[in-house]
SERO-4910 file (N, C-alpha, C, O; in steps of 0.05 Angstrom, whole numbers):
BEGIN
 pado doro    nc1    nc2    nc3   cac1   cac2   cac3    cc1    cc2    cc3    oc1    oc2    oc3
  Met    A    373   -729   1228    349   -745   1230    327   -730   1214    324   -706   1216
  Ala    A    313   -745   1197    292   -733   1180    269   -724   1197    262   -736   1217
  Val    A    258   -701   1189    235   -690   1203    210   -695   1186    209   -687   1163
  Arg    A    191   -708   1198    166   -714   1183    148   -690   1185    143   -680   1207
  Pro    A    138   -681   1163    120   -657   1163     94   -664   1178     84   -686   1176
  Ser    A     84   -645   1192     59   -648   1206     36   -646   1187     39   -637   1165
  Ala    A     13   -655   1197    -11   -654   1180    -18   -625   1173    -27   -619   1151
  Gly    A    -13   -607   1193    -20   -579   1188     -2   -567   1166    -12   -552   1149
  Ser    A     24   -573   1167     42   -562   1146     35   -573   1119     37   -558   1099
  Ser    A     28   -599   1117     21   -610   1091     -4   -596   1080     -5   -592   1056
  Thr    A    -22   -590   1097    -46   -575   1088    -39   -548   1076    -50   -539   1056
  Leu    A    -20   -535   1090    -13   -508   1081      1   -509   1054     -4   -493   1036
  Val    A     19   -529   1050     33   -532   1025     13   -538   1002     14   -526    981
  Ala    A     -6   -556   1008    -26   -562    988    -43   -538    981    -49   -534    957
  Ala    A    -50   -522   1001    -66   -498    996    -50   -478    979    -61   -465    961
  Ala    A    -24   -476    984     -7   -457    969     -5   -466    940     -7   -450    921
  Leu    A     -1   -492    936      1   -503    908    -26   -498    894    -26   -491    870
  Ala    A    -48   -503    908    -74   -499    895    -78   -470    887    -88   -464    866
  Ala    A    -69   -452    905    -72   -423    899    -56   -415    874    -65   -399    858
  Met    A    -31   -427    873    -14   -421    850    -27   -431    824    -27   -417    804
  Leu    A    -38   -455    825    -51   -467    801    -75   -451    793    -80   -445    769
  Val    A    -91   -443    813   -115   -427    807   -107   -400    795   -119   -391    776
  Gly    A    -86   -388    807    -76   -362    796    -67   -365    768    -73   -348    751
  Thr    A    -52   -386    762    -42   -390    735    -65   -395    716    -65   -384    693
  Gly    A    -85   -410    724   -108   -415    708   -123   -390    702   -133   -386    680
  Cys    A   -126   -373    722   -141   -347    718   -126   -330    698   -138   -317    681
  Arg    A    -99   -329    701    -84   -312    682    -87   -323    654    -90   -307    635
  Ser    A    -85   -349    651    -88   -361    624   -115   -355    612   -117   -348    588
  Met    A   -136   -357    629   -162   -350    619   -164   -321    611   -176   -314    591
  Leu    A   -152   -304    628   -153   -275    622   -138   -269    597   -148   -254    580
  Tyr    A   -114   -281    593    -99   -276    568   -115   -286    544   -116   -272    524
  Ser    A   -127   -309    547   -142   -320    525   -165   -302    517   -170   -297    493
  Gln    A   -180   -294    537   -203   -276    531   -194   -250    519   -206   -239    501
  Thr    A   -172   -239    530   -161   -214    519   -153   -217    490   -158   -200    473
  Gly    A   -140   -240    484   -132   -245    456   -155   -247    438   -154   -236    415
  Asp    A   -176   -261    446   -200   -264    429   -213   -237    424   -221   -230    402
  Val    A   -215   -221    446   -228   -195    443   -211   -177    424   -221   -163    407
  Thr    A   -184   -178    428   -166   -161    412   -168   -168    382   -170   -151    365
  Ala    A   -168   -194    376   -169   -204    349   -196   -196    336   -197   -186    313
  Asn    A   -218   -200    351   -244   -194    340   -247   -164    336   -258   -155    316
  Phe    A   -237   -148    355   -238   -119    352   -223   -109    328   -231    -91    314
  Ala    A   -199   -122    324   -182   -113    301   -196   -118    275   -195   -101    256
  Val    A   -210   -141    272   -224   -147    247   -250   -132    243   -255   -121    222
  Glu    A   -266   -130    264   -293   -119    262   -293    -88    264   -311    -76    253
  His    A   -273    -77    277   -274    -48    281   -249    -33    272   -251    -13    258
  Met    A   -226    -43    280   -201    -29    274   -196    -29    244   -189     -8    232
  Thr    A   -199    -52    231   -194    -53    202   -213    -35    186   -203    -20    170
  Pro    A   -239    -35    191   -256    -16    176   -249     13    182   -250     30    164
  Tyr    A   -242     19    207   -235     46    214   -210     55    199   -210     77    187
  Val    A   -189     38    199   -164     45    186   -169     47    155   -157     65    143
  Leu    A   -185     30    144   -190     31    115   -204     56    107   -201     65     84
  Ala    A   -218     69    125   -232     94    119   -214    118    123   -223    140    117
  Thr    A   -190    115    132   -171    137    135   -154    141    110   -154    123     93
  Asp    A   -140    163    109   -123    168     85    -94    172     93    -78    181     77
  Asp    A    -87    164    118    -59    168    127    -45    141    125    -46    125    143
  Ala    A    -31    137    102    -18    111     98      5    107    117     11     85    126
  Asp    A     19    129    124     41    126    143     31    116    170     44     99    182
  Ala    A     10    128    180     -1    120    206    -10     91    204     -7     76    224
  Ala    A    -22     83    182    -31     55    179     -8     35    179     -9     15    193
  Cys    A     13     42    165     36     23    164     50     22    191     60      1    199
  Met    A     52     45    204     65     45    231     48     30    251     59     17    270
  Thr    A     22     31    248      5     15    266     11    -15    262     12    -30    282
  Gly    A     14    -23    237     21    -51    233     48    -59    245     50    -81    256
  Val    A     67    -42    242     94    -47    254     92    -48    284    104    -65    297
  Ala    A     78    -29    296     77    -26    325     60    -47    339     68    -58    360
  Leu    A     37    -54    327     19    -72    341     18   -100    329      4   -118    340
  Gly    A     32   -105    307     30   -132    295     39   -154    314     25   -173    318
  Asn    A     63   -151    325     73   -172    343     56   -175    368     52   -197    379
  Phe    A     46   -152    378     29   -153    402      4   -170    396     -3   -187    412
  Thr    A     -8   -166    373    -32   -181    366    -26   -210    361    -40   -228    370
  Met    A     -4   -215    346      2   -243    339     12   -259    363     10   -284    363
  Ala    A     22   -246    384     31   -261    408      9   -275    422     14   -293    438
  Phe    A    -16   -267    418    -38   -279    432    -43   -308    422    -58   -323    435
  Glu    A    -31   -315    399    -34   -343    390    -20   -363    409    -24   -387    407
  Arg    A     -4   -353    428      8   -370    448    -13   -379    469     -8   -399    483
  Val    A    -35   -364    472    -54   -371    493    -82   -375    482   -100   -383    498
  Thr    A    -87   -371    456   -113   -376    445   -111   -382    416    -89   -387    406
  Asp    A   -133   -382    401   -132   -388    373   -116   -367    358   -114   -344    366
  Arg    A   -104   -376    336    -88   -358    320   -105   -335    309   -126   -339    297
  Pro    A    -96   -310    314   -111   -287    304   -103   -281    275    -92   -260    269
  Asp    A   -109   -300    257    -98   -298    230   -108   -273    215    -93   -260    200
  Leu    A   -134   -266    217   -144   -243    202   -133   -217    213   -125   -199    197
  Ala    A   -131   -214    239   -119   -190    250    -89   -189    242    -79   -167    236
  Ala    A    -75   -211    242    -47   -212    234    -44   -205    205    -25   -191    198
  Leu    A    -62   -214    188    -61   -208    159    -61   -178    155    -45   -167    140
  Ser    A    -80   -164    169    -82   -135    166    -57   -122    176    -47   -103    162
  Ala    A    -46   -130    198    -22   -118    209      2   -122    191     18   -104    188
  Leu    A      5   -146    180     28   -152    164     27   -137    137     48   -128    127
  Val    A      4   -134    125      2   -119    101      9    -90    106     24    -77     91
  Ser    A     -1    -79    129      6    -51    136     36    -48    140     47    -28    131
  Ala    A     48    -67    154     77    -65    158     93    -68    132    113    -55    129
  Ala    A     83    -84    114     97    -87     88     97    -61     72    116    -55     58
  Ile    A     75    -46     75     74    -20     60     96     -2     70    106     14     54
  Cys    A    103     -3     95    126     14    105    151      7     91    165     24     81
  Ala    A    158    -19     90    183    -27     76    182    -21     47    202    -14     35
  Glu    A    158    -24     35    155    -18      6    162     11      0    177     17    -18
  Gly    A    151     29     17    156     57     13    186     64     16    197     81      2
  Gln    A    199     51     36    227     56     40    244     46     16    264     58      9
  Ala    A    236     24      4    249     13    -20    247     33    -43    266     37    -58
  Trp    A    223     45    -46    219     64    -67    238     89    -64    250     98    -83
  Glu    A    240     98    -39    258    121    -34    287    114    -40    301    131    -51
  Ala    A    295     90    -33    323     81    -40    327     80    -70    348     87    -80
  Glu    A    307     72    -85    309     71   -114    313     99   -125    330    104   -142
  Leu    A    297    118   -116    300    146   -126    328    157   -118    340    171   -134
  Glu    A    337    150    -95    364    159    -87    385    148   -105    404    162   -112
  Ser    A    382    123   -113    401    110   -131    401    124   -158    422    128   -170
  Ile    A    378    131   -168    376    144   -194    389    171   -193    404    179   -211
  Arg    A    384    186   -172    397    213   -169    427    211   -168    441    227   -180
  Ala    A    437    191   -152    466    188   -150    478    180   -176    500    190   -183
  Ser    A    465    164   -192    475    156   -218    476    180   -237    496    184   -251
  Arg    A    456    197   -236    456    220   -253    478    239   -246    490    252   -263
  Ala    A    485    240   -220    506    258   -211    534    246   -213    554    259   -206
  Gly    A    536    221   -223    562    209   -226    574    198   -200    598    193   -199
  Arg    A    557    195   -180    567    184   -154    562    154   -153    543    145   -142
  Ala    A    580    140   -166    576    111   -169    574     96   -143    557     78   -140
  Asp    A    591    103   -123    590     89    -98    563     93    -84    552     74    -73
  Asp    A    554    117    -84    528    123    -71    505    109    -86    486     99    -73
  Ala    A    507    108   -112    486     95   -127    485     65   -121    464     53   -117
  Gln    A    509     53   -120    510     24   -113    500     19    -85    486     -1    -81
  Asp    A    508     36    -66    499     32    -39    468     34    -37    455     18    -23
  Ala    A    457     53    -51    428     57    -50    414     33    -63    393     24    -53
  Arg    A    426     22    -84    413     -2    -97    414    -26    -77    395    -41    -76
  Leu    A    436    -29    -63    437    -51    -44    417    -47    -21    405    -67    -12
  Arg    A    414    -23    -12    395    -17      9    366    -22     -1    349    -33     13
  Glu    A    362    -15    -26    336    -20    -39    329    -50    -39    307    -57    -33
  Lys    A    349    -66    -46    344    -95    -47    338   -106    -19    320   -123    -16
  Arg    A    352    -97      1    346   -106     28    317    -99     36    303   -114     49
  Leu    A    309    -75     29    282    -66     36    261    -81     20    239    -87     30
  His    A    267    -88     -5    249   -105    -21    246   -133     -7    224   -144     -6
  Ala    A    268   -143      3    267   -168     17    249   -166     42    234   -185     48
  Arg    A    252   -144     57    235   -140     81    206   -139     73    189   -151     86
  Ala    A    200   -125     52    172   -123     43    162   -151     34    139   -158     40
  Ala    A    179   -166     20    171   -192     11    164   -211     35    145   -225     34
  Arg    A    181   -210     56    176   -227     79    149   -220     92    133   -237     99
  Arg    A    143   -194     95    119   -186    108     94   -192     91     74   -202    101
  Tyr    A     96   -187     64     74   -194     47     69   -224     46     46   -233     46
  His    A     91   -239     45     88   -268     45     76   -279     71     60   -297     71
  Ala    A     84   -267     93     72   -275    119     42   -268    119     27   -284    131
  Ala    A     34   -246    107      6   -240    105     -9   -261     88    -31   -269     95
  Trp    A      4   -268     66     -8   -289     49    -11   -315     65    -32   -329     62
  Gln    A      9   -323     80      7   -347     96    -16   -346    116    -28   -366    122
  Arg    A    -21   -322    127    -44   -319    145    -70   -323    130    -89   -335    141
  Leu    A    -71   -313    106    -95   -318     89   -100   -348     86   -122   -358     89
  Val    A    -78   -362     79    -80   -391     74    -88   -405    100   -105   -424    100
  Ala    A    -78   -396    123    -85   -409    148   -114   -404    155   -127   -422    167
  Ala    A   -125   -381    148   -152   -374    155   -172   -387    136   -193   -396    145
  Trp    A   -166   -388    110   -187   -396     91   -178   -419     72   -193   -428     55
  Gly    A   -153   -428     75   -143   -449     58   -130   -437     33   -134   -414     27
  Thr    A   -115   -454     19   -101   -445     -5   -121   -437    -27   -138   -454    -34
  Pro    A   -120   -413    -37   -139   -406    -59   -137   -424    -83   -115   -433    -90
  Gly    A   -159   -429    -95   -159   -446   -119   -180   -468   -118   -188   -479   -138
  Gly    A   -188   -475    -93   -209   -495    -90   -236   -481    -88   -242   -462   -102
  Asp    A   -252   -491    -69   -278   -478    -64   -273   -451    -51   -255   -447    -36
  Cys    A   -291   -432    -58   -288   -406    -47   -295   -406    -17   -314   -420     -9
  Pro    A   -281   -391     -1   -287   -391     27   -313   -375     33   -322   -360     16
  Glu    A   -324   -380     56   -347   -365     65   -338   -338     76   -328   -337     99
  Leu    A   -342   -317     61   -335   -291     69   -361   -276     76   -376   -267     58
  Glu    A   -367   -273    101   -393   -265    109   -396   -234    112   -418   -224    108
  Thr    A   -374   -220    117   -376   -192    122   -358   -177    103   -340   -188     91
  Arg    A   -364   -151    100   -347   -134     82   -318   -133     92   -300   -134     76
  Pro    A   -313   -130    119   -285   -130    128   -271   -156    120   -247   -155    113
  Glu    A   -284   -179    122   -272   -204    115   -265   -204     85   -243   -214     77
  Lys    A   -283   -194     69   -278   -194     40   -255   -175     33   -239   -181     16
  Ala    A   -255   -152     47   -232   -133     43   -206   -146     51   -186   -143     37
  Leu    A   -205   -160     73   -181   -174     82   -173   -196     62   -149   -200     57
  Tyr    A   -192   -210     51   -186   -230     32   -173   -218      7   -153   -228     -3
  Leu    A   -184   -196     -3   -172   -182    -26   -144   -172    -19   -126   -175    -35
  Met    A   -141   -161      5   -114   -151     13    -94   -174     14    -71   -171      6
  Gly    A   -103   -198     24    -86   -221     25    -78   -231     -2    -55   -239     -6
  Leu    A    -96   -231    -21    -90   -239    -48    -69   -221    -61    -50   -230    -74
  Ile    A    -74   -195    -58    -55   -175    -69    -28   -179    -55     -7   -176    -68
  Ala    A    -28   -184    -29     -3   -188    -15     13   -212    -26     37   -211    -28
  Gly    A     -2   -233    -33     12   -256    -45     26   -249    -71     49   -256    -75
  Ala    A     12   -234    -88     25   -226   -113     48   -207   -108     69   -209   -121
  Gln    A     45   -188    -89     66   -169    -83     90   -183    -71    113   -174    -75
  Ser    A     86   -204    -56    109   -218    -43    128   -229    -64    152   -228    -61
  Val    A    117   -239    -86    134   -250   -108    148   -227   -122    172   -230   -128
  Leu    A    134   -205   -127    147   -183   -141    170   -171   -125    191   -166   -136
  His    A    166   -167    -99    187   -156    -82    210   -176    -79    233   -169    -77
  Asp    A    204   -202    -77    225   -222    -75    242   -223   -100    266   -227    -99
  Arg    A    228   -219   -123    243   -218   -148    262   -194   -148    285   -196   -158
  Ala    A    252   -171   -138    269   -147   -137    292   -151   -117    313   -138   -120
  Ala    A    289   -169    -98    310   -175    -79    327   -199    -88    342   -210    -72
  Glu    A    324   -207   -113    340   -229   -124    334   -255   -110    352   -272   -107
  Gly    A    309   -259   -102    301   -284    -91    311   -290    -63    312   -313    -55
  Glu    A    318   -270    -48    329   -274    -21    310   -288     -3    318   -305     14
  Val    A    284   -282     -5    264   -293     13    255   -321      5    249   -338     22
  Gly    A    255   -326    -21    247   -353    -31    217   -357    -31    208   -379    -24
  Val    A    202   -336    -38    173   -339    -40    166   -359    -62    176   -356    -84
  Pro    A    149   -379    -57    143   -399    -78    131   -385   -103    114   -367   -100
  Leu    A    139   -394   -126    130   -381   -150    102   -389   -159     91   -377   -178
  Asp    A     89   -408   -145     62   -414   -151     42   -397   -136     17   -399   -141
  Val    A     51   -379   -119     33   -361   -104     16   -344   -123     -8   -341   -118
  Pro    A     28   -331   -144     11   -314   -161    -12   -329   -174    -34   -318   -175
  Arg    A     -7   -353   -184    -29   -368   -196    -51   -374   -176    -74   -372   -182
  Gln    A    -43   -380   -152    -63   -385   -131    -79   -360   -124   -103   -361   -120
  Ala    A    -65   -337   -123    -78   -312   -118    -98   -305   -141   -119   -295   -136
  Ala    A    -90   -311   -165   -107   -305   -188   -133   -322   -186   -155   -312   -191
  Arg    A   -130   -347   -179   -154   -364   -176   -171   -355   -153   -196   -355   -154
  Gly    A   -159   -346   -131   -174   -336   -108   -189   -311   -115   -211   -306   -103
  Ser    A   -179   -294   -133   -193   -269   -140   -220   -274   -153   -237   -256   -153
  Glu    A   -224   -298   -163   -250   -305   -175   -272   -308   -154   -296   -309   -161
  Cys    A   -265   -308   -129   -285   -310   -107   -296   -283    -99   -314   -282    -82
  Leu    A   -286   -262   -111   -296   -235   -105   -309   -223   -130   -299   -226   -152
  Arg    A   -331   -209   -126   -345   -197   -148   -329   -172   -158   -323   -155   -142
  Asn    A   -323   -172   -183   -307   -151   -195   -321   -124   -193   -307   -104   -187
  Asp    A   -347   -123   -197   -361    -98   -197   -363    -86   -169   -365    -61   -166
  Leu    A   -364   -103   -149   -366    -93   -121   -339    -85   -109   -338    -71    -89
  Trp    A   -317    -93   -122   -291    -88   -112   -274    -72   -132   -250    -76   -134
  Phe    A   -287    -54   -146   -274    -33   -161   -255    -43   -182   -235    -30   -188
  Gly    A   -261    -66   -194   -244    -77   -215   -218    -90   -205   -203   -100   -222
  Ala    A   -213    -90   -179   -188   -100   -169   -184   -130   -174   -162   -138   -182
  Pro    A   -205   -147   -170   -200   -176   -175   -192   -181   -204   -174   -197   -209
  Ala    A   -206   -169   -224   -198   -173   -252   -171   -162   -258   -155   -174   -272
  Ala    A   -164   -139   -247   -138   -127   -251   -116   -145   -239    -95   -148   -252
  Leu    A   -121   -156   -216   -101   -174   -204    -96   -198   -222    -74   -206   -226
  Arg    A   -118   -210   -232   -115   -233   -250    -99   -226   -275    -81   -240   -282
  Ala    A   -107   -203   -287    -94   -195   -312    -64   -189   -307    -47   -197   -324
  Gly    A    -58   -176   -285    -30   -170   -280    -14   -195   -276      9   -197   -284
  Ile    A    -26   -215   -263    -12   -241   -260     -9   -256   -286     11   -268   -292
  Trp    A    -30   -255   -303    -29   -268   -329     -5   -256   -345      8   -271   -360
  Leu    A     -1   -230   -343     21   -218   -359     48   -226   -348     67   -227   -363
  Gly    A     49   -231   -322     75   -239   -310     81   -268   -311    104   -277   -307
  Val    A     61   -285   -317     64   -314   -317     57   -323   -346     33   -325   -352
  Pro    A     77   -329   -362     71   -337   -390     51   -361   -391     55   -381   -377
  Gly    A     31   -359   -408     12   -380   -412     -9   -382   -391    -25   -401   -392
  Ala    A    -11   -363   -373    -30   -364   -351    -58   -354   -360    -78   -362   -349
  Ala    A    -58   -336   -380    -84   -324   -388   -101   -345   -402    -91   -361   -418
  Pro    A   -127   -344   -398   -145   -362   -412   -144   -357   -442   -139   -334   -451
  Glu    A   -148   -377   -458   -146   -375   -487   -166   -354   -497   -189   -354   -488
  Gly    A   -157   -337   -514   -174   -316   -525   -178   -292   -508   -193   -274   -515
  Thr    A   -164   -290   -485   -166   -267   -467   -143   -248   -472   -120   -257   -472
  Asp    A   -148   -223   -474   -128   -202   -477   -123   -189   -449   -140   -173   -441
  Pro    A   -102   -196   -435    -98   -185   -408    -97   -154   -408   -106   -142   -389
  Trp    A    -86   -142   -429    -84   -113   -430   -112   -100   -431   -117    -80   -418
  Gln    A   -130   -113   -446   -157   -102   -447   -171   -105   -421   -186    -88   -412
  Val    A   -166   -128   -408   -178   -133   -381   -168   -111   -362   -184   -101   -346
  Leu    A   -143   -105   -363   -132    -84   -346   -144    -57   -352   -150    -41   -334
  Thr    A   -147    -51   -378   -159    -25   -385   -187    -22   -375   -194     -1   -364
  Asp    A   -203    -43   -378   -231    -43   -368   -232    -41   -338   -248    -26   -327
  Ala    A   -214    -56   -324   -214    -55   -295   -205    -28   -285   -216    -18   -265
  Ala    A   -185    -16   -298   -176     11   -289   -198     31   -292   -202     48   -275
  Ala    A   -213     30   -314   -236     49   -318   -257     45   -296   -268     65   -285
  Leu    A   -262     20   -288   -281     14   -267   -272     25   -240   -287     36   -225
  Ser    A   -246     23   -235   -235     33   -210   -235     63   -209   -240     75   -188
  Asp    A   -231     76   -232   -233    105   -232   -261    115   -224   -264    133   -209
  Leu    A   -281    101   -235   -309    109   -229   -316    104   -200   -331    119   -188
  Gly    A   -305     82   -189   -312     74   -162   -298     89   -140   -305     87   -117
  Gly    A   -277    104   -148   -263    120   -128   -244    104   -111   -235    114    -90
  Val    A   -237     80   -119   -216     64   -106   -198     53   -128   -204     33   -140
  Arg    A   -176     67   -134   -160     63   -158   -139     41   -156   -117     45   -167
  Ile    A   -145     19   -143   -126     -3   -141   -121    -14   -169    -98    -19   -176
  Ala    A   -142    -19   -185   -138    -30   -212   -121    -12   -229   -105    -22   -245
  Arg    A   -125     14   -227   -109     33   -242    -79     30   -235    -62     31   -252
  Ala    A    -74     27   -209    -46     24   -200    -34     -2   -211    -11     -2   -219
  Ile    A    -50    -24   -210    -39    -49   -221    -34    -47   -251    -14    -57   -261
  Gln    A    -52    -33   -265    -47    -29   -294    -21    -13   -299     -5    -21   -316
  Ile    A    -16      8   -284      8     24   -288     33      8   -280     53     10   -294
  Glu    A     32     -7   -259     55    -24   -252     60    -44   -274     84    -49   -281
  Ser    A     40    -56   -286     43    -76   -307     55    -63   -332     72    -75   -345
  Leu    A     45    -39   -339     56    -25   -362     85    -18   -358    102    -21   -376
  Ala    A     92     -9   -333    120     -3   -328    138    -27   -330    160    -26   -340
  Ala    A    128    -50   -320    144    -75   -321    148    -84   -350    169    -96   -356
  Ala    A    129    -77   -368    132    -84   -396    148    -64   -412    152    -67   -436
  Gly    A    156    -42   -399    172    -22   -412    156     -4   -430    167      9   -448
  Arg    A    130     -2   -427    113     14   -444    110     42   -431     90     49   -419
  Gln    A    131     58   -434    133     83   -420    112    103   -429    100    116   -412
  Asp    A    106    105   -455     86    124   -464     58    116   -452     42    133   -445
  Asp    A     53     90   -451     27     81   -440     26     86   -410      5     92   -399
  Val    A     49     84   -397     50     91   -368     42    120   -364     25    126   -346
  Lys    A     53    137   -380     47    166   -377     17    171   -383      4    186   -368
  Ala    A      6    158   -403    -22    162   -410    -40    152   -387    -60    165   -381
  Ala    A    -33    130   -375    -49    119   -353    -47    137   -329    -67    140   -314
  Ile    A    -24    149   -323    -22    167   -301    -38    192   -306    -51    203   -287
  Ile    A    -38    201   -330    -55    225   -337    -84    218   -333   -100    234   -323
  Ala    A    -92    194   -341   -120    185   -338   -127    184   -308   -149    192   -300
  Tyr    A   -108    174   -292   -113    173   -263   -117    201   -252   -136    206   -236
  Ala    A   -100    220   -259   -102    247   -249   -129    260   -256   -140    274   -240
  Gly    A   -138    254   -280   -164    264   -288   -187    251   -272   -206    265   -265
  Ala    A   -184    225   -266   -205    211   -252   -207    221   -223   -229    222   -212
  Val    A   -185    228   -211   -185    238   -183   -202    263   -181   -216    268   -162
  Val    A   -200    280   -202   -216    305   -202   -245    299   -208   -263    311   -196
  Ala    A   -250    280   -227   -278    275   -236   -294    258   -216   -318    261   -215
  His    A   -280    239   -202   -294    220   -186   -283    220   -158   -260    212   -154
  Pro    A   -298    228   -138   -287    229   -110   -281    201   -100   -292    181   -109
  Val    A   -263    201    -80   -255    175    -68   -278    163    -53   -295    177    -42
  Asn    A   -279    137    -53   -299    123    -37   -291    125     -8   -270    115      0
  Pro    A   -307    138      9   -299    143     37   -295    118     53   -280    118     73
  Glu    A   -308     96     46   -306     71     62   -279     58     58   -269     43     76
  Tyr    A   -266     63     35   -240     50     29   -220     71     20   -205     67      1
  Arg    A   -219     93     35   -201    115     29   -172    106     29   -156    115     13
  Leu    A   -165     88     48   -137     80     50   -128     64     26   -105     66     17
  Leu    A   -145     47     16   -138     31     -8   -133     50    -32   -114     45    -47
  Asp    A   -149     71    -34   -144     90    -56   -118    105    -51   -104    111    -70
  Thr    A   -113    112    -26    -88    126    -19    -64    108    -26    -44    118    -37
  Asn    A    -65     83    -20    -43     65    -27    -39     63    -57    -17     62    -67
  Ala    A    -62     63    -72    -60     63   -101    -46     88   -110    -30     88   -129
  Gln    A    -53    111    -98    -41    136   -105    -10    135   -100      5    146   -116
  Leu    A     -2    123    -78     26    122    -72     42    106    -93     64    113   -101
  Ile    A     29     84   -103     42     68   -124     44     85   -149     65     85   -162
  Ile    A     23     98   -157     23    114   -181     42    138   -178     56    145   -197
  Gln    A     43    150   -155     62    172   -149     90    162   -153    107    176   -164
  Gln    A     96    138   -144    123    127   -147    130    123   -176    153    129   -184
  Met    A    111    113   -192    116    110   -221    122    137   -234    140    139   -251
  Ser    A    107    157   -225    112    184   -236    139    195   -226    154    207   -241
  Asp    A    145    191   -200    171    201   -189    195    188   -204    215    201   -208
  Arg    A    192    163   -210    213    149   -225    218    162   -252    242    166   -260
  Ile    A    197    169   -266    200    182   -292    213    209   -289    232    216   -303
  Trp    A    203    225   -270    214    252   -266    243    251   -258    260    266   -268
  Thr    A    250    233   -240    277    232   -229    296    223   -251    319    233   -253
  Arg    A    288    204   -268    306    195   -289    310    217   -310    332    219   -322
  Glu    A    290    234   -314    291    253   -336    303    280   -327    318    293   -342
  Val    A    297    289   -302    306    315   -294    320    315   -266    330    336   -257
  Gly    A    320    292   -253    336    290   -228    321    295   -202    333    295   -181
  His    A    295    299   -204    279    303   -179    251    291   -183    243    285   -205
  Arg    A    238    287   -161    212    274   -161    190    293   -172    196    316   -177
  Thr    A    166    282   -175    144    298   -185    139    322   -168    136    320   -144
  Pro    A    138    346   -180    132    370   -164    104    369   -151     87    354   -160
  Ala    A    100    386   -132     74    387   -118     52    395   -138     56    412   -154
  Asn    A     30    381   -135      6    386   -152     12    383   -182     -2    394   -198
  Ala    A     32    366   -188     39    362   -216     35    333   -225     44    326   -247
  Leu    A     23    316   -208     18    288   -216      0    288   -241    -22    299   -240
  Gly    A      9    274   -262     -6    275   -287      7    292   -308     -2    294   -331
  Thr    A     29    305   -301     46    320   -319     74    309   -319     81    294   -301
  Phe    A     89    315   -340    116    304   -343    135    324   -353    127    344   -365
  Pro    A    161    320   -349    181    339   -358    179    344   -388    172    326   -404
  Ala    A    185    369   -396    185    375   -425    208    360   -438    229    355   -426
  Pro    A    205    353   -464    227    339   -478    252    356   -478    251    381   -477
  Ala    A    275    343   -480    300    357   -480    301    376   -504    292    370   -526
  Gly    A    311    400   -499    312    421   -519    289    440   -519    290    461   -532
  Thr    A    268    434   -503    245    452   -501    251    473   -480    257    466   -457
  Pro    A    250    499   -488    257    519   -468    236    519   -446    212    519   -450
  Ala    A    246    520   -421    228    519   -398    218    547   -393    232    567   -395
  Glu    A    193    548   -385    181    574   -378    190    581   -350    189    565   -331
  Asp    A    198    606   -347    206    615   -320    181    627   -306    171    648   -314
  Pro    A    171    613   -285    147    623   -272    153    650   -259    171    653   -243
  Gly    A    137    670   -267    141    697   -256    128    701   -229    110    685   -221
  Leu    A    136    722   -216    125    727   -190     96    734   -191     81    729   -172
  Phe    A     87    745   -214     59    754   -216     43    737   -235     24    746   -247
  Asp    A     51    711   -238     36    693   -255      8    691   -244      4    690   -219
  Gly    A    -12    690   -262    -40    686   -253    -55    712   -252    -79    713   -246
  Leu    A    -40    735   -256    -54    760   -255    -68    768   -281    -82    788   -282
  Asp    A    -64    751   -302    -76    758   -328   -106    758   -326   -120    773   -341
  Asp    A   -117    741   -308   -146    739   -305   -158    761   -288   -182    764   -287
  Ala    A   -141    777   -275   -151    798   -258   -161    822   -275   -150    826   -297
  Pro    A   -181    836   -267   -190    859   -283   -169    880   -285   -154    885   -265
  Pro    A   -166    894   -308   -145    914   -311   -150    937   -292   -173    944   -286
  Pro    A   -128    949   -283   -132    972   -265   -144    996   -280   -140    999   -304
  Ala    A   -157   1012   -265   -169   1036   -277   -147   1054   -287   -126   1057   -275
  Ala    A   -152   1067   -310   -133   1085   -322   -128   1109   -303   -146   1120   -292
  Pro    A   -103   1116   -300    -97   1139   -282   -108   1165   -294   -110   1169   -318
  Ala    A   -115   1182   -276   -125   1208   -285   -103   1224   -298    -80   1224   -289
  Val    A   -109   1237   -320    -90   1254   -334    -88   1281   -320   -108   1295   -318
  Pro    A    -64   1289   -311    -62   1314   -297    -67   1338   -316    -59   1338   -339
  Gln    A    -81   1357   -306    -87   1381   -322    -64   1401   -320    -52   1405   -299
  Ala    A    -58   1414   -342    -37   1434   -342    -46   1458   -325    -69   1467   -327
  Pro    A    -28   1468   -309    -35   1491   -292    -41   1516   -310    -29   1519   -331
  Ser    A    -58   1534   -300    -65   1558   -316    -43   1578   -315    -41   1596   -332
  Ala    A    -25   1576   -295     -3   1595   -293     21   1580   -283     18   1561   -268
  Pro    A     45   1587   -291     69   1573   -282     71   1575   -252     65   1596   -239
  Pro    A     80   1552   -240     82   1551   -210    103   1571   -201    123   1576   -214
  Thr    A     98   1581   -177    117   1600   -165    140   1584   -152    135   1565   -138
  Ala    A    164   1593   -157    187   1579   -146    187   1582   -116    180   1603   -105
  Pro    A    193   1560   -102    194   1562    -72    216   1580    -63    219   1584    -39
***
């Protein structure tokens, strides 16, 4: 026989359901507010803080560790596209550095005649290039979601952190294609991304961003036949942008120039540009507000130098030797002595000349 619930029990059930709904609503509101605060904090405070540091490893690991945490808030609130862009670029730098290490390992194995190890390192390098391409392209997609596809009207970039993120997103777009090409197209990044990034770079003032927008455009013009405006010499644009970046203490443009020269096979010019960079580091201090961007530029330039050293002598650039290169084959190497550097020390005082005794010494 069916039991009809009493009025009291129905009230209790209704109250329990209401409490559950209220609890769920409170949690949703709390998650949403937390997500908004986290995203805003990442853009307004964490990004400027990280950009002012010089620890690229810590920055990239922060992107790997906190990226998914930050992006998961889009399940309960607005998409944190700007915070995600920063995290994805940082994470991509990790994969990029690992790909560079695999490349150097492959070169060393080839020099040593270890064909299997060289092949394995090349395959690992391609996988890491694909990982970098995915992360850089995901960062580009966040830029598009936040501000629209570059090429139309310029977005309203109200703060310096937003402008910095926009520049990072444009560079990420170009890098995603380069890494995907190195991975033999595994990711499938659309090939129109570089042109869009080049158009977007026109929304940033070149003089305020250390020549990076012009360098990005010129690097893309060199990689995309027919993209340069008529009468424009991309190499000269790169040279001018690199000089501007040296003076400003944020050498992104110099790194783009060196990458472009290396891609064109202009080895002597690569060496000259690295030497110019090494001199600029001494002459012009880093901009403290964007120390991390300069550090990332240094890592790129260091990799170009390491590639040269490893191919020529089998090891990476020695410590404190960035801007120098191995001696040509057949040049006798100088053996650094234990007492190198003592030439500049004052000569020791002449020893006293012993006086001859007035009488022969008595035998003991």
